C-alpha positions in Angstrom: 8.9 36.6 57.5 10.4 36.5 54.0 7.3 35.0 52.4 6.2 38.5 51.5 9.2 38.6 49.1 8.3 37.1 45.7 10.4 34.5 43.8 11.5 36.3 40.7 13.8 35.9 37.8 17.0 37.9 37.7 15.7 39.8 34.7 12.6 41.0 36.7 14.8 42.1 39.6 17.3 43.9 37.3 14.5 45.6 35.3 13.1 47.0 38.6 16.4 48.0 40.0 17.5 49.7 36.8 14.6 52.1 37.3 16.3 53.4 40.5 19.8 53.8 39.1 21.4 50.3 38.9 23.6 49.6 35.9 25.4 46.4 34.9 29.1 46.7 35.0 30.3 43.1 34.4 29.5 39.5 34.7 31.6 36.4 35.5 29.9 33.1 35.2 26.5 33.1 36.7 26.9 36.2 38.8 26.5 39.8 37.4 27.8 42.9 39.1 25.6 45.9 39.2 26.5 49.4 40.4 24.1 51.8 42.0 24.9 55.0 40.1 23.7 57.1 43.0 25.8 55.6 45.8 28.5 54.0 43.6 28.1 50.8 45.6 28.4 47.4 43.7 25.9 44.6 44.2 26.2 41.0 43.0 23.1 39.4 41.5 23.1 35.7 40.7 21.8 35.0 37.2 20.0 31.8 38.2 16.6 30.7 36.8 14.9 32.1 40.0 16.2 34.2 42.8 15.3 32.8 46.2 13.3 35.0 48.6 16.1 35.3 51.1 18.6 36.4 48.3 16.1 39.0 47.1 15.7 40.2 50.7 19.4 40.5 51.1 19.9 42.4 47.8 17.2 44.9 48.7 18.5 45.4 52.2 22.1 46.0 50.9 20.8 48.4 48.3 18.6 50.2 50.8 15.5 49.7 48.7 12.2 49.1 50.6 10.2 46.1 49.5 7.1 48.2 48.8 9.1 50.5 46.6 10.7 47.5 44.8 7.3 45.9 44.2 5.9 49.1 42.7 8.8 49.1 40.2 8.0 45.6 38.9 
């Protein structure tokens, strides 16, 4: 099911999400906090070498960003 989700670096994910209004607000250790400027909700993105498919799926679901929309932003 989650195989349609690519394995990406945090920078690739952040670059795409920044196009839809996400902005970095802080970082502690290997986890960065990003705020969706439209909804004011905060999301945690792990700054690991690669983000697992399940983690990406969770981030997109919480952020209410459709996979197809996200892939078009890459």
